[in-house]
RODREN-882996 format. One record per residue (C-alpha): y, x, z; residue number from 1; residue in three letters. Coordinates in nm, 4 decimals. Each point is the difference from the previous one (the first is absolute). Layout:
! RODREN-882996
       py       px       pz num residu
        Y        X        Z NUM    ALA
...
! end
This chain:
! RODREN-882996
       py       px       pz num residu
  -3.3787  -5.9811   0.0064   1    MET
  -0.2401   0.1553  -0.2531   2    ASN
   0.1730   0.3368   0.0341   3    ASN
  -0.0107  -0.0158   0.3801   4    THR
  -0.3696  -0.0893  -0.0132   5    LYS
  -0.0689   0.3012  -0.2216   6    ALA
   0.1928   0.2278   0.2360   7    LEU
  -0.1859  -0.1452   0.2958   8    TYR
  -0.3346   0.0703  -0.1658   9    THR
   0.1072   0.3555  -0.0798  10    LYS
   0.0958   0.0556   0.3649  11    TRP
  -0.3362  -0.1379   0.1137  12    LEU
  -0.1668   0.2697  -0.2081  13    ASP
   0.2382   0.2914   0.0627  14    CYS
   0.1733  -0.0433   0.3394  15    ALA
  -0.2932   0.1190   0.2079  16    ILE
   0.1336   0.2779   0.2241  17    LYS
   0.1704  -0.2278   0.2566  18    ASP
  -0.2327  -0.2371   0.1856  19    LYS
   0.2877  -0.2303   0.0976  20    ASP
   0.0888  -0.0522  -0.3662  21    ILE
  -0.3559  -0.0704  -0.1149  22    THR
  -0.0480  -0.2523   0.2806  23    GLU
   0.3274  -0.1753  -0.0857  24    GLU
  -0.0875  -0.0180  -0.3686  25    LEU
  -0.3382  -0.1565   0.0792  26    GLU
   0.1609  -0.2485   0.2365  27    LYS
   0.2354  -0.1433  -0.2680  28    ILE
  -0.2608  -0.0078  -0.2798  29    LYS
   0.0259  -0.3785  -0.0489  30    ASN
   0.3698  -0.0416   0.0864  31    ASP
   0.2097   0.0129  -0.3175  32    ASP
   0.3268  -0.0464   0.1909  33    VAL
  -0.0637   0.3030   0.2221  34    GLN
  -0.1157   0.2077  -0.2965  35    ILE
   0.3192  -0.0883  -0.1857  36    ASN
   0.2181   0.0931   0.2979  37    GLU
  -0.1562   0.3470   0.0113  38    ARG
  -0.0078   0.0731  -0.3726  39    PHE
   0.2751  -0.1978  -0.1760  40    TYR
   0.2292   0.3045   0.0075  41    THR
   0.0239   0.3649   0.1044  42    ASP
   0.2008   0.1079   0.3014  43    LEU
   0.3303   0.1043  -0.1549  44    THR
   0.1215   0.3537   0.0616  45    PHE
   0.3755  -0.0010   0.0503  46    GLY
   0.2666   0.1849   0.1972  47    THR
  -0.1741  -0.1114   0.3200  48    GLY
  -0.3373   0.1228  -0.1275  49    GLY
  -0.2682  -0.2665   0.0392  50    ILE
  -0.0679  -0.2504   0.2761  51    ARG
  -0.2494  -0.2805   0.0381  52    GLY
  -0.2754  -0.1686   0.1963  53    VAL
  -0.2923   0.2300   0.0858  54    ILE
  -0.3127  -0.0974  -0.1894  55    GLY
  -0.1937   0.0002  -0.3260  56    ALA
   0.1638  -0.0324  -0.3400  57    GLY
   0.2780   0.1296  -0.2188  58    THR
   0.2534  -0.2058   0.1994  59    ASN
  -0.1083   0.1456   0.3340  60    ARG
   0.0421   0.3227   0.1956  61    MET
  -0.3260   0.1961  -0.0115  62    ASN
  -0.1184   0.3533  -0.0769  63    VAL
  -0.0225  -0.0804  -0.3708  64    TYR
   0.3558  -0.1298  -0.0398  65    THR
   0.1285   0.2822   0.2226  66    VAL
  -0.1896   0.2609  -0.2020  67    ASN
   0.1175  -0.1426  -0.3324  68    ARG
   0.3625   0.0166   0.1166  69    ALA
  -0.0571   0.3546   0.1262  70    THR
  -0.1572   0.1108  -0.3280  71    GLN
   0.3056  -0.1315  -0.1833  72    GLY
   0.2256   0.1812   0.2472  73    LEU
  -0.2012   0.3200  -0.0500  74    ALA
   0.0384  -0.0267  -0.3788  75    ASP
   0.3749  -0.0564   0.0417  76    PHE
   0.0382   0.3001   0.2321  77    LEU
  -0.2079   0.2336  -0.2150  78    ASN
   0.2087  -0.0994  -0.3025  79    SER
   0.3297   0.0705   0.1735  80    ASN
  -0.0691   0.2953   0.2339  81    TYR
  -0.1809   0.3307  -0.0419  82    GLU
  -0.1763   0.0109   0.3381  83    LYS
   0.0695  -0.3254   0.1822  84    PRO
  -0.0855  -0.0709   0.3616  85    SER
  -0.0043  -0.3263   0.1949  86    VAL
   0.0356  -0.0888   0.3701  87    ALA
  -0.2014  -0.2975   0.1279  88    ILE
   0.0290  -0.2056   0.3195  89    ALA
  -0.1367  -0.3301   0.1257  90    TYR
   0.0584  -0.2594   0.2712  91    ASP
  -0.2256  -0.2055   0.2289  92    SER
  -0.0945  -0.2701  -0.2497  93    ARG
  -0.3534  -0.0907  -0.0985  94    ILE
  -0.1374   0.2642  -0.2414  95    LYS
   0.3258   0.2010  -0.0017  96    SER
  -0.1853   0.3212   0.0830  97    ASP
  -0.2663  -0.0807  -0.2613  98    VAL
   0.2587  -0.0605  -0.2716  99    PHE
   0.1924   0.3163   0.0957 100    ALA
  -0.3058   0.2235  -0.0224 101    LYS
  -0.1138  -0.1669  -0.3209 102    SER
   0.3412   0.0612  -0.1603 103    ALA
  -0.0117   0.3617   0.1191 104    ALA
  -0.3414   0.0446  -0.1642 105    SER
   0.1285  -0.1300  -0.3338 106    VAL
   0.3056   0.2272   0.0048 107    LEU
  -0.2096   0.3034   0.0938 108    ALA
  -0.2422  -0.0746  -0.2844 109    ALA
   0.2987   0.0093  -0.2358 110    ASN
   0.1001   0.3481   0.1151 111    GLY
   0.2851  -0.1185   0.2248 112    ILE
   0.0425   0.1609   0.3428 113    LYS
  -0.0088  -0.2582   0.2784 114    VAL
   0.1479   0.0157   0.3490 115    TYR
  -0.1228  -0.2804   0.2258 116    ILE
   0.0789  -0.0846   0.3629 117    PHE
  -0.2920   0.0266   0.2432 118    LYS
   0.0857  -0.3323   0.1616 119    GLU
   0.2182  -0.3005  -0.0625 120    LEU
   0.3766   0.0666  -0.0027 121    VAL
   0.3168  -0.1998  -0.0757 122    PRO
   0.1324  -0.0419  -0.3527 123    THR
   0.3133   0.2094   0.0714 124    PRO
  -0.2204   0.2932   0.0965 125    MET
  -0.1600  -0.0172  -0.3463 126    LEU
   0.3463   0.0038  -0.1589 127    SER
   0.0836   0.3060   0.2101 128    PHE
  -0.3260   0.1758  -0.0901 129    ALA
   0.0576  -0.0381  -0.3748 130    VAL
   0.3201   0.2015   0.0168 131    ARG
  -0.1144   0.2390   0.2746 132    TYR
  -0.3133   0.0957  -0.1971 133    LEU
   0.1885  -0.0013  -0.3327 134    LYS
  -0.2371  -0.2553  -0.1537 135    CYS
   0.0655  -0.1820  -0.3245 136    GLN
  -0.1201  -0.3348   0.1349 137    SER
  -0.1170  -0.1825   0.3104 138    GLY
  -0.2291  -0.2930   0.0754 139    ILE
   0.0237  -0.2242   0.3061 140    MET
  -0.2826  -0.2477   0.0553 141    ILE
   0.1619  -0.2958   0.1751 142    THR
   0.0984  -0.3623  -0.0397 143    ALA
   0.2885   0.0400   0.2430 144    SER
   0.0379  -0.3176   0.2112 145    HIS
  -0.2280  -0.2329  -0.2027 146    ASN
  -0.2908  -0.1860   0.1653 147    PRO
  -0.3309   0.1796   0.0562 148    ALA
  -0.1620  -0.1122  -0.3261 149    LYS
   0.2446   0.2149  -0.2012 150    TYR
   0.0173   0.3674  -0.0805 151    ASN
   0.2102   0.2001  -0.2428 152    GLY
   0.0795   0.3290  -0.1701 153    TYR
   0.3553   0.1351   0.0012 154    LYS
   0.0787   0.2808  -0.2405 155    CYS
   0.2718   0.2608   0.0628 156    TYR
   0.1691   0.2539  -0.2245 157    ASN
   0.0803   0.3658   0.0636 158    GLU
   0.3274  -0.0907   0.1732 159    PHE
  -0.1772  -0.2026   0.2684 160    GLY
   0.1016  -0.3516  -0.0995 161    TYR
  -0.2137  -0.2651  -0.1654 162    GLN
  -0.0164   0.0388  -0.3757 163    ILE
   0.2713  -0.1799  -0.1924 164    THR
  -0.0344  -0.2293  -0.3003 165    ASP
  -0.0327   0.2600  -0.2774 166    GLU
  -0.2677   0.2088   0.1736 167    ALA
  -0.1869  -0.3132   0.1081 168    ALA
  -0.0013  -0.1334  -0.3574 169    ALA
  -0.1272   0.3308  -0.1384 170    GLU
  -0.2689   0.0247   0.2696 171    THR
  -0.1021  -0.3595  -0.0713 172    PHE
  -0.0471   0.0881  -0.3682 173    GLU
  -0.2485   0.2690   0.1003 174    TYR
  -0.1773  -0.2368   0.2398 175    ILE
  -0.0463  -0.2614  -0.2725 176    GLN
  -0.1913   0.2529  -0.2098 177    LYS
  -0.2531   0.0593   0.2777 178    VAL
  -0.3321  -0.1866  -0.0116 179    ASP
  -0.0651  -0.0820   0.3637 180    ILE
  -0.3678   0.1036  -0.0138 181    PHE
  -0.0169   0.2585  -0.2799 182    LYS
   0.3163   0.2102   0.0091 183    ASP
   0.0538   0.0808   0.3677 184    VAL
  -0.0817   0.3584   0.0984 185    LYS
  -0.1275   0.0513   0.3547 186    GLU
  -0.1193   0.2809   0.2249 187    ILE
  -0.1626  -0.0209   0.3420 188    ASP
   0.2745   0.0076   0.2645 189    PHE
  -0.1690   0.2455   0.2372 190    ASN
  -0.0965   0.2261  -0.2894 191    ASN
   0.3624   0.0043  -0.1174 192    ALA
   0.1154   0.0897   0.3537 193    VAL
  -0.2495   0.2865   0.0261 194    SER
   0.1206   0.1398  -0.3335 195    HIS
   0.3685  -0.0236   0.0932 196    GLY
   0.0822  -0.2717  -0.2513 197    LYS
   0.0868  -0.2357   0.2841 198    ILE
   0.1809   0.1399   0.3039 199    GLU
   0.0726  -0.1726   0.3300 200    PHE
   0.3671  -0.0071   0.0954 201    ILE
   0.0720   0.2141   0.3057 202    GLY
   0.1984  -0.0627   0.3174 203    SER
   0.2948   0.1984  -0.1393 204    ASP
   0.0917  -0.2950  -0.2234 205    VAL
  -0.0115  -0.2460   0.2899 206    VAL
   0.1945   0.2284   0.2339 207    ASN
   0.2698   0.0684  -0.2575 208    ASN
   0.0318  -0.3739  -0.0572 209    PHE
   0.0574  -0.0483   0.3743 210    TYR
   0.2586   0.2782   0.0019 211    ASP
   0.1963  -0.1730  -0.2763 212    GLU
  -0.0105  -0.3351   0.1806 213    VAL
   0.1255   0.1686   0.3190 214    SER
   0.3100   0.1231  -0.1828 215    LYS
   0.1158  -0.3611  -0.0388 216    GLN
  -0.0168  -0.0754   0.3723 217    CYS
   0.1755   0.0980   0.3235 218    SER
  -0.2474   0.1092   0.2653 219    LYS
   0.2846   0.0113   0.2517 220    LYS
   0.0594  -0.3745  -0.0336 221    ILE
  -0.3699  -0.0868   0.0036 222    CYS
  -0.1079   0.1980   0.3038 223    GLU
   0.2962  -0.1172   0.2087 224    SER
  -0.0968  -0.3668  -0.0316 225    SER
  -0.2312  -0.2176   0.2102 226    ASP
  -0.0472  -0.2481  -0.2851 227    ILE
  -0.3386  -0.1741  -0.0034 228    ARG
  -0.1674  -0.0292  -0.3409 229    ILE
  -0.3183  -0.1767  -0.1079 230    ILE
  -0.1407   0.1270  -0.3286 231    TYR
  -0.2725  -0.1428  -0.2221 232    THR
  -0.1300   0.1750  -0.3136 233    PRO
  -0.1734  -0.3272  -0.1004 234    LEU
  -0.3331   0.1853  -0.0381 235    ASN
   0.1572   0.2274  -0.2612 236    GLY
   0.1115   0.3578  -0.0581 237    THR
   0.3035   0.0087   0.2296 238    GLY
  -0.1914   0.0508   0.3239 239    ASN
  -0.0052   0.3807   0.0083 240    LYS
   0.3267   0.0936  -0.1801 241    PRO
   0.2302  -0.2567   0.1636 242    VAL
  -0.1391   0.0703   0.3462 243    ARG
   0.0280   0.3750  -0.0636 244    HIS
   0.3657  -0.0322  -0.0944 245    MET
   0.0953  -0.2271   0.2906 246    LEU
  -0.1694   0.2361   0.2439 247    LYS
   0.1571   0.3125  -0.1506 248    SER
   0.3445  -0.1621   0.0122 249    LEU
  -0.0398  -0.0536   0.3733 250    GLY
  -0.0544  -0.3742   0.0403 251    PHE
  -0.1738  -0.0514   0.3323 252    LYS
  -0.0939  -0.3679  -0.0089 253    ASN
  -0.1931  -0.0752  -0.3190 254    VAL
  -0.2864  -0.2491   0.0259 255    PHE
  -0.2582  -0.0626  -0.2741 256    ILE
  -0.1600  -0.3317  -0.0906 257    VAL
  -0.3657   0.0948   0.0574 258    LYS
  -0.1446  -0.2794  -0.2148 259    GLU
   0.1970   0.1304  -0.3001 260    GLN
  -0.0096   0.3720   0.0778 261    GLU
  -0.2917   0.1342  -0.2042 262    ASN
  -0.0537  -0.0207  -0.3781 263    PRO
  -0.1729  -0.3209  -0.1088 264    ASP
   0.0295  -0.1325  -0.3537 265    GLY
  -0.1115  -0.3468   0.1087 266    ASN
   0.3187  -0.0384   0.2096 267    PHE
  -0.1899  -0.2237   0.2471 268    PRO
   0.3003  -0.0966   0.2143 269    THR
   0.2506  -0.0413  -0.2816 270    CYS
  -0.1177  -0.1417  -0.3367 271    PRO
   0.3394   0.0867  -0.1514 272    PHE
   0.0777   0.3543   0.1257 273    PRO
   0.3641  -0.0351  -0.0924 274    ASN
   0.2805   0.0933   0.2421 275    PRO
   0.2216  -0.2594  -0.1698 276    GLU
  -0.1843  -0.2872   0.1698 277    ILE
  -0.0095  -0.1062   0.3643 278    GLU
  -0.3797  -0.0068   0.0136 279    GLN
  -0.0051   0.3789  -0.0259 280    ALA
   0.1676   0.0162   0.3427 281    PHE
  -0.2198  -0.2494   0.1901 282    GLU
  -0.2043   0.2657   0.1805 283    TYR
   0.3066   0.2148   0.0654 284    ALA
   0.1720  -0.2988   0.1643 285    ILE
  -0.3057  -0.0555   0.2209 286    LYS
   0.0085   0.3657   0.1037 287    LEU
   0.3686  -0.0326   0.0876 288    SER
  -0.0901  -0.2570   0.2655 289    GLU
  -0.1404   0.3001   0.1867 290    LYS
   0.2259   0.2819  -0.1211 291    GLU
   0.3372  -0.1825  -0.0407 292    ASN
   0.1021   0.1777  -0.3200 293    ALA
   0.3542   0.0277  -0.1322 294    ASP
  -0.1307   0.0104  -0.3556 295    MET
  -0.3141  -0.0622  -0.2029 296    LEU
  -0.0630   0.2018  -0.3137 297    ILE
  -0.2666  -0.0455  -0.2687 298    ALA
  -0.0878   0.1995  -0.3110 299    THR
  -0.2061  -0.1332  -0.2900 300    ASP
  -0.3426   0.1493  -0.0890 301    PRO
   0.1346   0.2827  -0.2188 302    ASP
   0.2975   0.0556   0.2317 303    CYS
   0.2792  -0.0210  -0.2537 304    ASP
   0.1521  -0.3201   0.1469 305    ARG
   0.1102  -0.0709   0.3555 306    VAL
   0.1011  -0.3165   0.1828 307    GLY
   0.1520  -0.0416   0.3457 308    ILE
   0.0438  -0.2731   0.2595 309    ALA
   0.2569   0.0225   0.2799 310    ILE
  -0.0296  -0.1336   0.3549 311    ASN
   0.2652  -0.2641   0.0606 312    ARG
  -0.0021   0.0926   0.3690 313    GLY
  -0.2489  -0.2662   0.1107 314    ASP
  -0.3118   0.1509  -0.1630 315    ASN
   0.0364  -0.2169  -0.3073 316    THR
   0.0530   0.1907  -0.3215 317    PHE
   0.2174  -0.0295  -0.3092 318    ARG
  -0.1630   0.1321  -0.3160 319    LEU
   0.2613   0.1704  -0.2148 320    LEU
   0.0000  -0.0320  -0.3783 321    SER
  -0.0126   0.3017  -0.2264 322    GLY
   0.3662  -0.0522  -0.0841 323    ASN
   0.0958  -0.0158   0.3684 324    GLU
  -0.1853   0.3200   0.0866 325    THR
   0.1559   0.1629  -0.3057 326    GLY
   0.3480  -0.1050   0.1098 327    ALA
  -0.0603   0.1398   0.3490 328    LEU
  -0.1217   0.3315  -0.1416 329    LEU
   0.2999   0.0212  -0.2346 330    CYS
   0.2509  -0.0625   0.2778 331    GLU
  -0.1787   0.2383   0.2362 332    TYR
  -0.0546   0.2902  -0.2383 333    VAL
   0.3467  -0.0181  -0.1549 334    LEU
   0.1838  -0.0407   0.3323 335    SER
  -0.1918   0.2897   0.1552 336    ARG
   0.0641   0.2255  -0.2992 337    LYS
   0.3677  -0.0874   0.0064 338    LYS
   0.0130   0.0687   0.3724 339    GLU
  -0.1665   0.3385  -0.0525 340    GLU
   0.2237   0.0832  -0.2970 341    GLY
  -0.2961   0.0365  -0.2361 342    SER
   0.0684  -0.3013  -0.2247 343    LEU
   0.1053   0.1237  -0.3437 344    ILE
   0.2481  -0.2306  -0.1815 345    PRO
  -0.1660  -0.1539  -0.3023 346    GLY
  -0.3474   0.0150   0.1514 347    SER
  -0.2554  -0.2496  -0.1303 348    TYR
  -0.1807  -0.2907   0.1556 349    LEU
  -0.2638  -0.1232  -0.2415 350    VAL
  -0.1573  -0.3452  -0.0092 351    LYS
  -0.1835  -0.2422  -0.2264 352    THR
   0.1769  -0.2881  -0.1764 353    ILE
  -0.1646  -0.2545   0.2328 354    VAL
   0.1140   0.1756   0.3181 355    THR
   0.2905  -0.1607   0.1873 356    SER
   0.3593   0.0668  -0.1010 357    GLU
   0.0660   0.0513   0.3706 358    LEU
  -0.1222   0.3554  -0.0633 359    ILE
   0.2731   0.0400  -0.2628 360    THR
   0.2681  -0.1128   0.2443 361    LYS
  -0.1164   0.2447   0.2665 362    ILE
  -0.0179   0.2871  -0.2483 363    ALA
   0.3530  -0.0619  -0.1279 364    HIS
   0.1328  -0.0131   0.3563 365    LYS
  -0.1121   0.3636   0.0355 366    TYR
   0.1273   0.1021  -0.3466 367    ASP
  -0.3518   0.0269  -0.1403 368    CYS
  -0.1152  -0.0947  -0.3475 369    GLU
  -0.2686  -0.2617  -0.0635 370    ILE
  -0.2644   0.0392  -0.2677 371    LYS
  -0.2031  -0.3068  -0.0988 372    ASN
  -0.3405   0.0256  -0.1671 373    PHE
  -0.2783  -0.2314  -0.1053 374    LEU
  -0.2658  -0.0913   0.2544 375    THR
  -0.2327   0.2944   0.0488 376    GLY
   0.0712   0.3077   0.2090 377    PHE
  -0.0865   0.2231  -0.2939 378    LYS
   0.3490  -0.0571  -0.1348 379    TYR
   0.1486   0.1218   0.3274 380    ILE
  -0.2354   0.3007  -0.0102 381    GLY
   0.1085   0.0713  -0.3563 382    GLU
   0.3661  -0.0119   0.1056 383    PHE
  -0.0620   0.2492   0.2825 384    ILE
  -0.1721   0.2349  -0.2443 385    SER
   0.2972  -0.0262  -0.2349 386    GLN
   0.2391   0.0850   0.2839 387    LEU
  -0.2174   0.2979   0.0911 388    GLU
   0.0013   0.1176  -0.3619 389    LYS
   0.3807  -0.0089   0.0061 390    GLU
   0.0162   0.1798   0.3372 391    GLY
   0.1410  -0.3112   0.1680 392    LYS
  -0.2952  -0.1027   0.2154 393    GLU
   0.2155   0.0243   0.3157 394    ASN
   0.1872  -0.3095  -0.1227 395    LEU
  -0.3071  -0.2190   0.0548 396    TYR
   0.0122  -0.1734   0.3377 397    VAL
  -0.2381  -0.2934   0.0034 398    LEU
  -0.2092  -0.2113  -0.2364 399    GLY
  -0.1429  -0.3446   0.0659 400    MET
  -0.1480  -0.3194  -0.1340 401    GLU
  -0.0014  -0.3400   0.1677 402    GLU
  -0.3814   0.0029   0.0167 403    SER
   0.0079   0.2259   0.3083 404    TYR
   0.0053   0.3334  -0.1828 405    GLY
   0.2401   0.2800   0.1041 406    TYR
   0.0462   0.3709  -0.0623 407    LEU
   0.2217   0.2433   0.1868 408    ALA
  -0.0167   0.3555  -0.1325 409    GLY
  -0.1310   0.1289  -0.3296 410    ILE
  -0.3342   0.1399   0.1196 411    HIS
  -0.1807  -0.2774  -0.1907 412    VAL
   0.0873  -0.2154  -0.2997 413    ARG
  -0.1378  -0.3280   0.1318 414    ASP
   0.0707  -0.2264   0.2922 415    LYS
  -0.1196   0.1583   0.3231 416    ASP
  -0.0843  -0.1982   0.3133 417    ALA
  -0.0653   0.3203   0.1959 418    VAL
   0.3617   0.1153  -0.0228 419    VAL
   0.1274  -0.3596   0.0129 420    ALA
  -0.1969  -0.0772   0.3190 421    SER
   0.1298   0.3192   0.1617 422    SER
   0.3598  -0.0741  -0.0972 423    LEU
  -0.0200  -0.3656   0.1063 424    ILE
  -0.1306   0.0994   0.3431 425    CYS
   0.2742   0.2609   0.0306 426    GLU
   0.2595  -0.2616  -0.0967 427    MET
  -0.1326  -0.2452   0.2595 428    ALA
   0.0043   0.2751   0.2640 429    ALA
   0.3584   0.0960  -0.0891 430    TYR
   0.1252  -0.3546   0.0432 431    TYR
  -0.2062  -0.0621   0.3146 432    LYS
   0.1785   0.2985   0.1537 433    ASN
   0.3162  -0.2081  -0.0611 434    GLN
  -0.1652  -0.3100   0.1543 435    ASN
  -0.0344  -0.1680  -0.3396 436    LYS
  -0.3058  -0.1403  -0.1715 437    SER
  -0.0385   0.0060  -0.3769 438    LEU
   0.0651  -0.3759   0.0062 439    ILE
   0.3396   0.0681   0.1607 440    ASP
   0.0783   0.2617  -0.2649 441    VAL
  -0.1063  -0.2310  -0.2810 442    LEU
   0.2264  -0.2763   0.1255 443    GLU
   0.2884   0.2498   0.0062 444    ASP
  -0.0783   0.0896  -0.3625 445    ILE
   0.0101  -0.3665  -0.1046 446    TYR
   0.3322  -0.0554   0.1753 447    LYS
   0.1390   0.3090  -0.1693 448    LYS
  -0.1265  -0.0481  -0.3559 449    TYR
  -0.0923  -0.3695  -0.0340 450    GLY
  -0.3030  -0.2122   0.0835 451    PHE
  -0.2332   0.1043  -0.2800 452    PHE
  -0.3309  -0.1868  -0.0022 453    LYS
  -0.2938   0.0556  -0.2320 454    SER
  -0.3433  -0.1425  -0.0594 455    THR
  -0.2931   0.0725  -0.2262 456    LEU
  -0.1966  -0.2929  -0.1388 457    LEU
  -0.3539   0.0859  -0.1139 458    ASN
  -0.2152  -0.2207  -0.2220 459    PHE
  -0.3619   0.1029  -0.0593 460    GLN
  -0.1662  -0.0380  -0.3424 461    PHE
  -0.3622   0.1178   0.0015 462    GLU
  -0.2258   0.0644  -0.2972 463    GLY
   0.0439  -0.0420  -0.3739 464    ALA
   0.1710  -0.3388   0.0280 465    SER
   0.2378   0.1439   0.2586 466    GLY
   0.1156   0.2774  -0.2316 467    MET
   0.0747  -0.2571  -0.2713 468    GLU
   0.1957  -0.2128   0.2475 469    LYS
   0.2153   0.2987   0.1001 470    MET
   0.0761   0.0791  -0.3645 471    LYS
   0.0863  -0.3641  -0.0603 472    SER
   0.2481  -0.0125   0.2894 473    LEU
   0.1869   0.3102  -0.1164 474    MET
   0.0074  -0.1304  -0.3601 475    SER
   0.1338  -0.3336   0.1223 476    TYR
   0.2935   0.1674   0.1769 477    LEU
   0.0884   0.1946  -0.3137 478    ARG
  -0.0330  -0.2974  -0.2332 479    GLU
   0.1807  -0.2468   0.2288 480    LYS
   0.2230   0.2091   0.2289 481    PRO
   0.1420  -0.1908   0.2983 482    PRO
   0.3724  -0.0796   0.0048 483    VAL
   0.0289  -0.0213   0.3764 484    ASP
  -0.2060   0.0474   0.3150 485    ILE
   0.0657  -0.2103   0.3116 486    ALA
   0.3016  -0.1559  -0.1771 487    ASP
   0.1622   0.3413  -0.0377 488    SER
   0.0699   0.1209  -0.3542 489    LYS
  -0.1733   0.3114  -0.1293 490    ILE
   0.2847   0.2338  -0.0940 491    ILE
  -0.2066   0.2990  -0.1080 492    LYS
  -0.3637   0.0534  -0.0988 493    SER
  -0.2100   0.3101  -0.0534 494    PHE
  -0.3098   0.0151  -0.2183 495    ASP
  -0.1558   0.3398   0.0684 496    TYR
  -0.2760  -0.0529  -0.2570 497    LEU
   0.2560  -0.0279  -0.2794 498    ASN
   0.2539   0.2290   0.1744 499    ASN
   0.2736  -0.2651  -0.0106 500    LYS
   0.2751  -0.0760   0.2495 501    GLU
   0.1791  -0.3239  -0.0925 502    ILE
   0.3384  -0.1189   0.1296 503    GLU
  -0.0519  -0.3756  -0.0246 504    ILE
   0.3657  -0.1113  -0.0293 505    SER
   0.0938   0.2477  -0.2741 506    SER
  -0.3415   0.0439  -0.1609 507    GLY
   0.0501   0.3781   0.0083 508    ILE
  -0.3305   0.1868  -0.0159 509    ILE
  -0.0419   0.3531   0.1374 510    LYS
  -0.2961   0.2340  -0.0211 511    GLN
  -0.1739   0.0848   0.3284 512    ILE
  -0.0641   0.3781   0.0265 513    PRO
  -0.3410  -0.0362   0.1651 514    LEU
  -0.3611  -0.0020  -0.1257 515    PRO
  -0.1279  -0.3372  -0.1183 516    LYS
  -0.1640  -0.2196   0.2629 517    SER
  -0.0999  -0.3658   0.0124 518    ASN
   0.2749  -0.0993   0.2450 519    VAL
   0.2654  -0.2735  -0.0103 520    LEU
   0.3001   0.0033   0.2329 521    GLU
   0.2685  -0.2652   0.0574 522    TYR
   0.3360   0.0454   0.1728 523    HIS
   0.1485  -0.3264   0.1278 524    LEU
   0.3580  -0.1093   0.0464 525    GLU
  -0.0547  -0.0239   0.3774 526    ASN
  -0.0971   0.3695   0.0166 527    GLY
  -0.3756  -0.0544   0.0204 528    SER
  -0.2460   0.2020  -0.2084 529    VAL
  -0.3415  -0.1238  -0.1186 530    VAL
  -0.2534   0.2361  -0.1605 531    THR
  -0.3324  -0.1052  -0.1527 532    VAL
  -0.2787   0.2363  -0.1031 533    ARG
  -0.3786   0.0156  -0.0241 534    PRO
  -0.1436   0.2582   0.2380 535    SER
  -0.1154   0.3190  -0.1691 536    GLY
  -0.2902   0.0448   0.2418 537    THR
  -0.1042  -0.3495   0.1137 538    GLU
  -0.0615  -0.3382  -0.1687 539    PRO
   0.3287  -0.1391   0.1271 540    LYS
   0.3369  -0.1285  -0.1125 541    ILE
   0.2653   0.1353   0.2360 542    LYS
   0.3384  -0.1676   0.0497 543    ILE
   0.2670   0.1921   0.1920 544    TYR
   0.2932  -0.1964   0.1422 545    VAL
   0.3052   0.1594   0.1644 546    THR
   0.3025  -0.1861   0.1373 547    VAL
   0.3004   0.0898   0.2138 548    CYS
   0.1883  -0.2396   0.2264 549    GLY
   0.2783   0.0174   0.2550 550    LYS
  -0.2389  -0.0934   0.2814 551    THR
  -0.3728   0.0300   0.0679 552    LYS
  -0.0340  -0.3780  -0.0182 553    GLU
   0.1735  -0.0327  -0.3354 554    SER
  -0.2098   0.2839  -0.1425 555    SER
  -0.3242  -0.1611   0.1195 556    ASP
   0.0990  -0.3339  -0.1537 557    GLU
   0.0988   0.1573  -0.3321 558    LEU
  -0.3203   0.2059  -0.0124 559    LEU
  -0.2104  -0.3145   0.0351 560    ASN
   0.2008  -0.1862  -0.2647 561    GLU
  -0.0239   0.2762  -0.2593 562    VAL
  -0.3703   0.0599   0.0720 563    SER
  -0.0867  -0.3701  -0.0332 564    ASP
   0.1979  -0.0284  -0.3214 565    SER
  -0.1642   0.2919  -0.1840 566    ILE
  -0.3450  -0.1244   0.1059 567    LYS
   0.0783  -0.3414  -0.1509 568    LYS
   0.1284   0.1575  -0.3221 569    ILE
  -0.3316   0.1856  -0.0389 570    LEU
  -0.2119  -0.2952   0.1106 571    GLY
  -0.1390   0.1927   0.2963 572    LEU
   0.0364  -0.2752   0.2613 573    VAL
! end
């Protein structure tokens, strides 16, 4: 507490250029608990950059923590490149534009050329710009689908994907050397623009991005359909690019949720702007009472994730999971390519380890290979770059993660809800032309491959005590590993932090050829898979459960049993 008090006092004296911060510091003057929450630690810079609650303190997102991270990044870039340049973008969140311009000013003061978008754009467009402009790094100011009180800072490398462990660790070393008030170099933003040190990104980048997205879609299918689509950007960055693509592809009946159309970092109609949850679709469902939509589609604030809900035929809607949408895209893209004769044997579908094995079954049906990576689309981006280096980029078909992230094409190295939204709408149009809804197609997939069911259990742990609780739970599982879950023996376990795969019956241990990550995975005798990991971007423990039954009913029952059992094991009931 003494150290946090000293830091607090220092901030009172030095953090004077942001009125919001000075007011907040004065407000908590006599509240030791609130002071501790803001100063007990620094925001950690990792492979996801930094993310936190907006506010005053070393454990908050503000211009000082953003500038310190940027100074460290500048030192890293200047140490590794002769004349580095950086592309910067931002979303609709509170202070995103402020943080973006502040970061640009720090980079420019360190002799680094900056390219910055004139207005908010999706994360995938930043990934595209890094490679298009031949930059050595990129910064995206966003907290993705978190509530309004959060913001964040994603850092990209020269290949257009988020920096991996080694680069993040090296950058973090530079950041730790930076005194937050003494060592940060800055230049006035407008002055830097007038002297050419900061340059606004032109329309050529945006238009070329659209051209690349168009290559993944069939305009013929889209413009021949009368499908009715309601779209909501959830007050984020998707409004212009998604609408542009749907219009250019020829969709005639696209309706926008007006209350969620324009950028608003307060997200007034949807406290959790996350297309994974039903609440995100409440206003779209109301609009469908008037417009009778076949499908609802929502993108998160930085437009790298997309969720959909399908009309059952009576103007009630079924929200599809990320795994279900992924399965539909796999079946659609692979079947269409096979039909057209463009599917190359040995092509790759790429997914994360927590994404449903249904994807594996579909891929193998079409003689495609599956590549599994740790959670984080950067690993998929890295794989695409490796294929490109080997001249095999045409073997990449589709990448996905269960958390509603998809990428068709290699124009970016991150998940892209602009191309995913376009392709999903095309897919829905294709099947509607055959008098099928996506629900009908999904049921056909289950009958063909098995009734795979998945769920994600989230448990929130806020503040300093929450972080300790999360560490304790993961330590407990390693010290006292479960023998069974839901009365089904664990036959194989994976500890990705220690890179160990263990066959329980034989005791054989194999090395896992993936980067280390704090993830535990259990394969059960009944075919179920349970994965436990702390979120890398939110104060949460995430538990992924996947089962497969012979019928929908048996799968539902098994999913509940396994979920209840792992919650009891961890004491989370």
